[in-house]
N, C-alpha and C positions, 0 to 999 in steps of 0.2 A: 541398507538400513541407516537415515539419516543420523549421523552424531553431530548433533547440536546445543549450545548452549547458550542459555537467556543469561547475557553479560548485563542489562541495561534495561532501564523504563523510566522514561520521564513523561510527564504531564505538564498541559499548558493551557492556557485560554488568552485568545488576546483579540481583541474588537471581536467578541464575539463567536471568533472561530476556538473551537474546542480540540486540542490535540494531542495524540496517545503515539509515542515513540516504543518501539522494540528493538532491540541491537542484540544479533547474535553472532557469536562465534560457529565457525561450522567448517569441517573437513568436507562436506559437499554440497557448498553455498548453491552451485549453480543447477544440483536435482532440486534442493528445497525451493529453490525461487521457480523453478521448471513447476515443480506441483504448486506452488501458491498460485502462483497463473491459471494453471488449470484448475483449479479448484474456484478462484474466483470468480471466472467467466462463466464455467458451467455450471456450477452448484448454486453460487449465489448471486449471479445474474448482474454482476459489475461489466462495462464496457469499456475495451480498451481507450484509452484517451492519448498516451503515448507511449510508442513500443521501443523507439531507439534513439539515443542520442550520444552525445559526447559525455555524458556524465554518467554512464550507466544505470540509470532511474526508469522504472519501469510505472506506467501510471494507469489507476482505474478510477473510474466513478460510478454512482447511480445515485436516483433519489433517496430521499432518507422516507422511511413511514412518518417522518414529522414533514407535515406540509411547509413545503418553500424551502427546505432544507436539502441539503446534498453530502454525502459522504466521501471522499477522496481518499484513496490508497495509493502512495508510491513505495516501492520496492527499491532499494537503492544496493547496488552491491558494494562491497567493500575491500579493502584490503586484508581484512579477517572473517571477513563472513558476508552480511548483508543488516539491513535496517529495513525495517515498516515503518511506516507511518501514516497514522489514521486522523483523517481530519473531517469534523463536521461542524457544518455553519450555513448560514443563509446562501440560496445559489440556484443555478440551472446547470444540466447537463446536455452541452447542446452537442448532439453526434453528428459528425459527417460522413454520410453513405457513400 
């Protein structure tokens, strides 16, 4: 069972891009992130945009139901747990197969 605690929520809008960030403290951060990755891909239809890099950030995206907009989600592992950042704004998702 996941032992996570929501420690912060922030929202902002900049240049038409809406951003909401959730920060979690977690004893099971990697399990939580793995479950989130699976859910976003298999249940919500998000595409992996970036899976590995030196910053420990996973990126997912899909087209919004609002025409011409996209939703991007970053999952960032931290020293205390992880953070999930959701952005919505004008754009396109380019998938490289």
